DSSP file (Angstrom, degrees, kcal/mol; ACC not computed):
  #  RESIDUE AA STRUCTURE BP1 BP2  ACC     N-H-->O    O-->H-N    N-H-->O    O-->H-N    TCO  KAPPA ALPHA  PHI   PSI    X-CA   Y-CA   Z-CA
    1    1 A X              0   0    0      0, 0.0    74,-0.0     0, 0.0     0, 0.0   0.000 360.0 360.0 360.0 144.8  -22.9   28.7  -44.9
    2    2 A X        -     0   0    0      1,-0.1     4,-0.0     2,-0.1     0, 0.0  -0.246 360.0-128.9 -65.7 158.3  -21.2   28.7  -41.7
    3    3 A X  S    S+     0   0    0      2,-0.0     2,-0.3     0, 0.0    -1,-0.1   0.610  92.2  47.1 -83.7 -10.2  -21.8   31.5  -39.2
    4    4 A X  S    S-     0   0    0      1,-0.1     3,-0.1    89,-0.0    -2,-0.1  -0.942  75.6-133.7-128.4 151.2  -18.1   32.1  -38.7
    5    5 A X  S    S-     0   0    0     -2,-0.3     2,-0.3     1,-0.3    -1,-0.1   0.930  87.9 -34.7 -66.2 -43.2  -15.3   32.5  -41.2
    6    6 A X  S    S-     0   0    0     -3,-0.1    -1,-0.3    -4,-0.0     2,-0.3  -0.965  70.4 -86.7-166.6 162.8  -13.3   30.2  -39.1
    7    7 A X        -     0   0    0     -2,-0.3     2,-0.4    -3,-0.1    -3,-0.0  -0.639  46.5-146.0 -77.2 139.0  -12.7   29.3  -35.5
    8    8 A X        -     0   0    0     -2,-0.3     2,-0.4     2,-0.0     4,-0.1  -0.850  14.3-168.7-111.6 144.6  -10.1   31.5  -33.9
    9    9 A X        -     0   0    0     -2,-0.4     2,-0.1     2,-0.1    -2,-0.0  -0.997  57.4  -2.9-131.2 125.9   -7.6   30.6  -31.3
   10   10 A X  S    S-     0   0    0     -2,-0.4     2,-0.2     2,-0.0    -2,-0.0  -0.343 103.2 -28.9  89.0-172.1   -5.5   33.2  -29.5
   11   11 A X        -     0   0    0      1,-0.1    -2,-0.1    -2,-0.1     2,-0.1  -0.459  59.0-122.3 -82.8 148.5   -5.4   37.0  -30.0
   12   12 A X     >  -     0   0    0     -2,-0.2     4,-1.5     1,-0.1     6,-0.2  -0.304  36.0 -97.0 -78.6 171.6   -6.1   38.7  -33.3
   13   13 A X  T  4>S+     0   0    0      1,-0.2     5,-2.1    79,-0.2     3,-0.3   0.909 127.2  46.8 -55.7 -45.3   -3.6   41.0  -34.9
   14   14 A X  T >45S+     0   0    0      1,-0.2     3,-2.0     3,-0.2    -1,-0.2   0.876 106.0  58.9 -69.0 -36.2   -5.2   44.1  -33.5
   15   15 A X  T 345S+     0   0    0      1,-0.3    -1,-0.2     2,-0.1    -2,-0.2   0.822 104.3  52.5 -61.2 -30.7   -5.5   42.5  -30.0
   16   16 A X  T 3<5S-     0   0    0     -4,-1.5    -1,-0.3    -3,-0.3    -2,-0.2   0.345 127.5-100.3 -89.7   8.3   -1.7   42.1  -30.0
   17   17 A X  T < 5 +     0   0    0     -3,-2.0     2,-1.1     1,-0.2    -3,-0.2   0.765  59.7 166.4  84.9  24.7   -1.3   45.8  -30.8
   18   18 A X    > < +     0   0    0     -5,-2.1     3,-0.6     1,-0.2    -1,-0.2  -0.642   5.2 174.3 -76.6 101.6   -0.6   45.5  -34.6
   19   19 A X  T 3   +     0   0    0     -2,-1.1    -1,-0.2     1,-0.2    -5,-0.1   0.449  63.9  74.2 -90.7  -0.6   -1.0   49.1  -35.6
   20   20 A X  T 3   +     0   0    0      2,-0.1     2,-0.2    -3,-0.0    -1,-0.2   0.176  59.1 135.9-100.0  20.2    0.0   48.6  -39.2
   21   21 A X    <   -     0   0    0     -3,-0.6     2,-0.2     4,-0.1    74,-0.0  -0.512  38.3-168.7 -63.1 129.5   -3.2   46.8  -40.3
   22   22 A X     >  -     0   0    0     -2,-0.2     4,-1.9     1,-0.1     5,-0.1  -0.725  39.7-109.1-122.4 166.9   -4.1   48.4  -43.6
   23   23 A X  H  > S+     0   0    0     -2,-0.2     4,-3.0     1,-0.2     5,-0.2   0.864 121.5  57.2 -59.1 -37.7   -7.0   48.5  -46.1
   24   24 A X  H  > S+     0   0    0      2,-0.2     4,-2.6     1,-0.2    -1,-0.2   0.873 103.2  52.1 -65.2 -36.3   -4.8   46.4  -48.4
   25   25 A X  H  > S+     0   0    0      2,-0.2     4,-2.3     1,-0.2    -1,-0.2   0.925 112.2  46.8 -62.9 -44.4   -4.6   43.7  -45.6
   26   26 A X  H  X S+     0   0    0     -4,-1.9     4,-2.4     1,-0.2    -2,-0.2   0.929 112.0  50.2 -63.9 -44.2   -8.4   43.8  -45.4
   27   27 A X  H  X S+     0   0    0     -4,-3.0     4,-2.6     1,-0.2     5,-0.2   0.910 109.4  51.3 -60.8 -42.8   -8.7   43.6  -49.2
   28   28 A X  H  X S+     0   0    0     -4,-2.6     4,-2.5     1,-0.2    -1,-0.2   0.929 111.1  47.7 -59.7 -44.6   -6.4   40.6  -49.3
   29   29 A X  H  X S+     0   0    0     -4,-2.3     4,-2.6     1,-0.2    -1,-0.2   0.895 111.6  50.3 -64.7 -38.3   -8.4   38.8  -46.7
   30   30 A X  H  X S+     0   0    0     -4,-2.4     4,-3.1     2,-0.2     5,-0.3   0.918 111.8  47.4 -65.7 -43.0  -11.6   39.5  -48.5
   31   31 A X  H  X>S+     0   0    0     -4,-2.6     5,-2.3     2,-0.2     4,-2.2   0.906 112.9  49.0 -65.1 -41.1  -10.3   38.3  -51.8
   32   32 A X  I  <>S+     0   0    0     -4,-2.5     5,-2.6    -5,-0.2    -2,-0.2   0.930 117.4  41.5 -62.8 -45.0   -8.9   35.1  -50.2
   33   33 A X  I  <5S+     0   0    0     -4,-2.6    -2,-0.2    -5,-0.2    -1,-0.2   0.917 124.7  33.5 -66.9 -46.9  -12.3   34.5  -48.4
   34   34 A X  I  <5S+     0   0    0     -4,-3.1    41,-0.2    -5,-0.2    -3,-0.2   0.696 138.2   1.3 -88.4 -21.6  -14.6   35.4  -51.3
   35   35 A X  I ><>S+     0   0    0     -4,-2.2     3,-1.1    -5,-0.3     5,-0.6   0.665 119.4  52.6-132.7 -60.4  -12.6   34.2  -54.3
   36   36 A X  I 3 <S+     0   0    0     -5,-2.3     2,-0.5     1,-0.3    -4,-0.2   0.872 110.6  47.7 -62.4 -42.6   -9.1   32.6  -53.9
   37   37 A X  T 3 <S+     0   0    0     -5,-2.6    -1,-0.3    -6,-0.3     2,-0.1  -0.229 107.0  71.5 -95.5  46.4  -10.2   29.9  -51.4
   38   38 A X  T X 5S-     0   0    0     -3,-1.1     3,-1.9    -2,-0.5     4,-0.4  -0.355 110.1 -39.5-131.0-149.0  -13.2   28.8  -53.4
   39   39 A X  T >>5S+     0   0    0      1,-0.3     4,-1.2     2,-0.2     3,-0.9   0.694 119.1  77.3 -60.4 -19.9  -14.0   27.0  -56.6
   40   40 A X  H 3><S+     0   0    0     -5,-0.6     4,-2.6     1,-0.2    -1,-0.3   0.829  82.6  68.1 -59.0 -29.3  -11.1   28.7  -58.3
   41   41 A X  H <> S+     0   0    0     -3,-1.9     4,-1.8     1,-0.2    -1,-0.2   0.881  97.5  51.1 -59.0 -39.2   -8.9   26.2  -56.5
   42   42 A X  H <4 S+     0   0    0     -3,-0.9    -1,-0.2    -4,-0.4    -2,-0.2   0.878 112.4  46.1 -67.6 -36.6  -10.3   23.3  -58.6
   43   43 A X  H  < S+     0   0    0     -4,-1.2    -2,-0.2     1,-0.2    -1,-0.2   0.850 113.5  49.6 -70.4 -34.0   -9.6   25.3  -61.8
   44   44 A X  H  < S+     0   0    0     -4,-2.6    -2,-0.2    -5,-0.2    -1,-0.2   0.772  96.8  85.7 -75.3 -28.7   -6.1   26.1  -60.6
   45   45 A X  S  < S+     0   0    0     -4,-1.8     2,-0.1    -5,-0.2    -3,-0.0  -0.264  71.8  42.1 -71.2 158.8   -5.3   22.5  -59.7
   46   46 A X  S    S-     0   0    0      2,-0.0     2,-0.2     0, 0.0    -3,-0.0  -0.447  94.9 -35.8 102.1-172.8   -3.9   20.1  -62.2
   47   47 A X        -     0   0    0     -2,-0.1     2,-0.1     1,-0.1    -2,-0.0  -0.527  54.9-118.5 -89.1 151.6   -1.3   20.3  -64.9
   48   48 A X        -     0   0    0     -2,-0.2     2,-0.4     3,-0.0    -1,-0.1  -0.449  26.5-150.5 -81.0 162.0   -0.7   23.2  -67.2
   49   49 A X    >   -     0   0    0     -2,-0.1     3,-1.5     1,-0.1     4,-0.3  -0.984  24.1-129.1-136.4 145.2   -1.2   22.8  -71.0
   50   50 A X  G >  S+     0   0    0     -2,-0.4     3,-1.4     1,-0.3     4,-0.2   0.751 107.3  71.8 -63.6 -22.2    0.4   24.6  -73.9
   51   51 A X  G >  S+     0   0    0      1,-0.3     3,-1.8     2,-0.2    -1,-0.3   0.812  84.0  68.9 -61.9 -28.8   -3.1   25.3  -75.1
   52   52 A X  G <  S+     0   0    0     -3,-1.5    -1,-0.3     1,-0.3    -2,-0.2   0.705  88.9  63.5 -66.2 -17.3   -3.4   27.8  -72.2
   53   53 A X  G <  S+     0   0    0     -3,-1.4     2,-0.8    -4,-0.3    -1,-0.3   0.564  80.9  92.5 -84.1  -6.3   -0.9   30.1  -74.0
   54   54 A X    X   -     0   0    0     -3,-1.8     3,-1.8    -4,-0.2    -1,-0.0  -0.785  61.8-162.4 -90.2 108.6   -3.3   30.6  -77.0
   55   55 A X  T 3  S+     0   0    0     -2,-0.8    -1,-0.1     1,-0.3     4,-0.1   0.606  85.2  68.8 -66.8 -10.8   -5.3   33.7  -76.2
   56   56 A X  T 3  S+     0   0    0      2,-0.1     2,-0.3    -3,-0.0    -1,-0.3   0.659  89.4  77.6 -79.4 -15.5   -7.9   32.7  -78.8
   57   57 A X  S <  S-     0   0    0     -3,-1.8     2,-0.2    -6,-0.2     0, 0.0  -0.752  86.3-116.8 -99.9 141.6   -9.0   29.8  -76.6
   58   58 A X        -     0   0    0     -2,-0.3     3,-0.1     1,-0.1    -2,-0.1  -0.495  14.6-157.5 -72.3 142.7  -11.3   30.1  -73.6
   59   59 A X  S    S+     0   0    0      1,-0.2     2,-0.3    -2,-0.2    -1,-0.1   0.758  76.3  22.6 -90.6 -31.4   -9.7   29.2  -70.3
   60   60 A X  S    S-     0   0    0      4,-0.0    -1,-0.2     3,-0.0     2,-0.1  -0.950  80.1-114.0-136.3 158.3  -13.0   28.5  -68.4
   61   61 A X     >  -     0   0    0     -2,-0.3     4,-2.3     1,-0.1     5,-0.2  -0.380  31.8-109.2 -84.4 165.9  -16.5   27.6  -69.4
   62   62 A X  H  > S+     0   0    0      1,-0.2     4,-2.4     2,-0.2     5,-0.1   0.876 121.2  52.5 -60.4 -37.6  -19.5   29.8  -68.9
   63   63 A X  H  > S+     0   0    0      2,-0.2     4,-2.2     1,-0.2    -1,-0.2   0.886 108.7  49.1 -68.6 -36.7  -20.7   27.4  -66.2
   64   64 A X  H  > S+     0   0    0      2,-0.2     4,-2.5     1,-0.2    -1,-0.2   0.904 111.5  49.6 -67.5 -38.9  -17.4   27.7  -64.4
   65   65 A X  H  X S+     0   0    0     -4,-2.3     4,-2.6     2,-0.2    -2,-0.2   0.908 110.4  50.6 -63.1 -42.5  -17.5   31.5  -64.6
   66   66 A X  H  X S+     0   0    0     -4,-2.4     4,-2.7     2,-0.2     5,-0.2   0.916 110.4  49.5 -61.3 -45.2  -21.1   31.4  -63.2
   67   67 A X  H  X S+     0   0    0     -4,-2.2     4,-2.3     2,-0.2    -2,-0.2   0.913 111.7  49.0 -60.5 -46.0  -20.0   29.2  -60.3
   68   68 A X  H  X S+     0   0    0     -4,-2.5     4,-2.5     2,-0.2    -2,-0.2   0.932 114.3  44.8 -57.3 -48.7  -17.0   31.5  -59.5
   69   69 A X  H  X S+     0   0    0     -4,-2.6     4,-2.7     2,-0.2     5,-0.2   0.905 113.1  48.9 -69.4 -42.0  -19.1   34.6  -59.6
   70   70 A X  H  X S+     0   0    0     -4,-2.7     4,-2.4    -5,-0.2     5,-0.2   0.918 113.0  48.8 -63.1 -41.9  -22.0   33.2  -57.5
   71   71 A X  H  X S+     0   0    0     -4,-2.3     4,-2.5    -5,-0.2    -2,-0.2   0.958 113.5  45.7 -60.1 -51.9  -19.6   31.8  -54.9
   72   72 A X  H  X S+     0   0    0     -4,-2.5     4,-2.7     1,-0.2    -2,-0.2   0.908 113.6  49.2 -60.2 -43.8  -17.8   35.2  -54.6
   73   73 A X  H  X S+     0   0    0     -4,-2.7     4,-2.4     2,-0.2    -1,-0.2   0.902 111.3  49.0 -63.8 -41.8  -21.0   37.2  -54.4
   74   74 A X  H  X S+     0   0    0     -4,-2.4     4,-2.1    -5,-0.2    -1,-0.2   0.931 113.6  46.5 -63.3 -45.3  -22.5   35.0  -51.8
   75   75 A X  H  X S+     0   0    0     -4,-2.5     4,-2.4   -41,-0.2    -2,-0.2   0.905 112.8  49.7 -63.8 -40.9  -19.4   35.2  -49.7
   76   76 A X  H  X S+     0   0    0     -4,-2.7     4,-2.6     1,-0.2    -1,-0.2   0.905 109.2  51.6 -63.8 -41.7  -19.1   38.9  -50.1
   77   77 A X  H  X S+     0   0    0     -4,-2.4     4,-2.4     2,-0.2    -1,-0.2   0.899 109.7  50.3 -61.4 -40.9  -22.7   39.4  -49.1
   78   78 A X  H  X S+     0   0    0     -4,-2.1     4,-2.4     2,-0.2    -2,-0.2   0.940 111.8  47.5 -63.3 -46.1  -22.1   37.4  -46.0
   79   79 A X  H  X S+     0   0    0     -4,-2.4     4,-2.7     1,-0.2    -2,-0.2   0.916 111.8  49.3 -60.7 -44.2  -19.1   39.4  -45.1
   80   80 A X  H  X S+     0   0    0     -4,-2.6     4,-1.9     2,-0.2    -1,-0.2   0.880 110.5  51.5 -64.8 -39.5  -20.9   42.7  -45.7
   81   81 A X  H  X S+     0   0    0     -4,-2.4     4,-2.8    -5,-0.2     5,-0.3   0.923 112.1  46.4 -61.0 -44.9  -23.8   41.5  -43.5
   82   82 A X  H  X S+     0   0    0     -4,-2.4     4,-2.9     1,-0.2     8,-0.4   0.911 109.6  54.0 -64.2 -41.8  -21.4   40.6  -40.8
   83   83 A X  H  < S+     0   0    0     -4,-2.7    -1,-0.2     1,-0.2    -2,-0.2   0.872 115.4  40.2 -62.1 -37.1  -19.6   44.0  -41.1
   84   84 A X  H  < S+     0   0    0     -4,-1.9     3,-0.3    -5,-0.2    -2,-0.2   0.879 121.5  40.2 -77.7 -40.5  -22.9   45.8  -40.7
   85   85 A X  H  < S+     0   0    0     -4,-2.8    -2,-0.2     1,-0.2    -3,-0.2   0.804 135.8  10.3 -82.3 -29.6  -24.4   43.6  -38.0
   86   86 A X     X  +     0   0    0     -4,-2.9     4,-2.5    -5,-0.3     3,-0.4  -0.531  63.8 175.6-150.8  76.2  -21.2   43.1  -35.8
   87   87 A X  H  > S+     0   0    0     -3,-0.3     4,-2.7     1,-0.2     5,-0.2   0.844  82.3  53.3 -55.3 -38.4  -18.3   45.2  -36.9
   88   88 A X  H  > S+     0   0    0      2,-0.2     4,-2.3     1,-0.2    -1,-0.2   0.915 111.5  45.2 -66.6 -40.7  -16.0   44.0  -34.1
   89   89 A X  H  > S+     0   0    0     -3,-0.4     4,-2.8     2,-0.2     5,-0.2   0.920 112.9  51.5 -66.8 -43.7  -16.6   40.4  -35.0
   90   90 A X  H  X S+     0   0    0     -4,-2.5     4,-2.9    -8,-0.4     5,-0.3   0.944 111.5  47.1 -54.6 -50.6  -16.0   41.2  -38.6
   91   91 A X  H  X S+     0   0    0     -4,-2.7     4,-1.9     1,-0.2     5,-0.2   0.922 113.7  47.6 -60.7 -45.6  -12.8   43.0  -37.9
   92   92 A X  H  X S+     0   0    0     -4,-2.3     4,-2.0    -5,-0.2   -79,-0.2   0.944 116.0  43.7 -60.6 -48.7  -11.5   40.2  -35.6
   93   93 A X  H  X S+     0   0    0     -4,-2.8     4,-2.6     1,-0.2    -2,-0.2   0.888 112.4  50.7 -66.0 -41.4  -12.4   37.5  -38.1
   94   94 A X  H  X S+     0   0    0     -4,-2.9     4,-2.2    -5,-0.2    -1,-0.2   0.867 111.4  49.6 -68.4 -34.5  -11.1   39.3  -41.2
   95   95 A X  H  X S+     0   0    0     -4,-1.9     4,-2.3    -5,-0.3    -1,-0.2   0.904 111.5  47.5 -70.0 -41.0   -7.7   39.9  -39.5
   96   96 A X  H  X S+     0   0    0     -4,-2.0     4,-2.5     2,-0.2    -2,-0.2   0.922 111.6  51.1 -65.2 -42.4   -7.4   36.3  -38.4
   97   97 A X  H  X S+     0   0    0     -4,-2.6     4,-2.5     2,-0.2     5,-0.4   0.905 109.6  51.2 -59.9 -43.0   -8.2   35.2  -41.9
   98   98 A X  H  X S+     0   0    0     -4,-2.2     4,-2.8     1,-0.2    -1,-0.2   0.935 111.2  46.8 -58.2 -49.5   -5.6   37.5  -43.3
   99   99 A X  H  < S+     0   0    0     -4,-2.3     4,-0.4     1,-0.2    -1,-0.2   0.885 115.0  47.5 -62.2 -39.4   -3.0   36.2  -40.9
  100  100 A X  H  < S+     0   0    0     -4,-2.5    -1,-0.2    -5,-0.2    -2,-0.2   0.864 130.7  13.6 -71.8 -35.9   -3.9   32.6  -41.8
  101  101 A X  H  < S+     0   0    0     -4,-2.5    -2,-0.2    -5,-0.2    -3,-0.2   0.575 123.2  48.3-121.1 -12.0   -4.0   32.9  -45.6
  102  102 A X    ><  +     0   0    0     -4,-2.8     3,-1.4    -5,-0.4    -3,-0.2   0.210  63.8 114.3-123.9  17.4   -2.4   36.1  -46.8
  103  103 A X  T 3  S+     0   0    0     -4,-0.4    -1,-0.1     1,-0.3    -4,-0.1   0.848  86.5  42.7 -59.6 -34.4    1.0   36.4  -45.0
  104  104 A X  T 3  S+     0   0    0     -3,-0.2    -1,-0.3     2,-0.1     2,-0.1   0.414  93.5 107.5 -92.5   1.8    2.9   36.0  -48.2
  105  105 A X  S <  S-     0   0    0     -3,-1.4     2,-0.1     1,-0.1    -3,-0.1  -0.394  82.6 -92.0 -78.1 155.9    0.7   38.3  -50.3
  106  106 A X              0   0    0      1,-0.1    -1,-0.1    -2,-0.1   -78,-0.1  -0.448 360.0 360.0 -64.2 136.5    1.7   41.8  -51.5
  107  107 A X              0   0    0     -2,-0.1   -83,-0.2    -3,-0.1    -1,-0.1   0.389 360.0 360.0-108.2 360.0    0.6   44.5  -49.0
């Protein structure tokens, strides 16, 4: 896994004086990093099917669920390690990630 969430260019939201950074913004960025921008993208891509409207049918396989959960857990562990070892870097990176991927998400 890379040692950084992403390369950053310019000031973070907090560096520019954004005082309305919220726990929800942090949560959105974490979900984007650990879940949304992961293997779920492959499951989400493609055409929809009328079969998906039948609640009796499974939408994903056990292997796909395992892959999703392992990916999310590994990403979360990495974030928590960063938050503990370098809180300032964690804060900077999570805010940049939020700005980059979560601007249209509910706050």
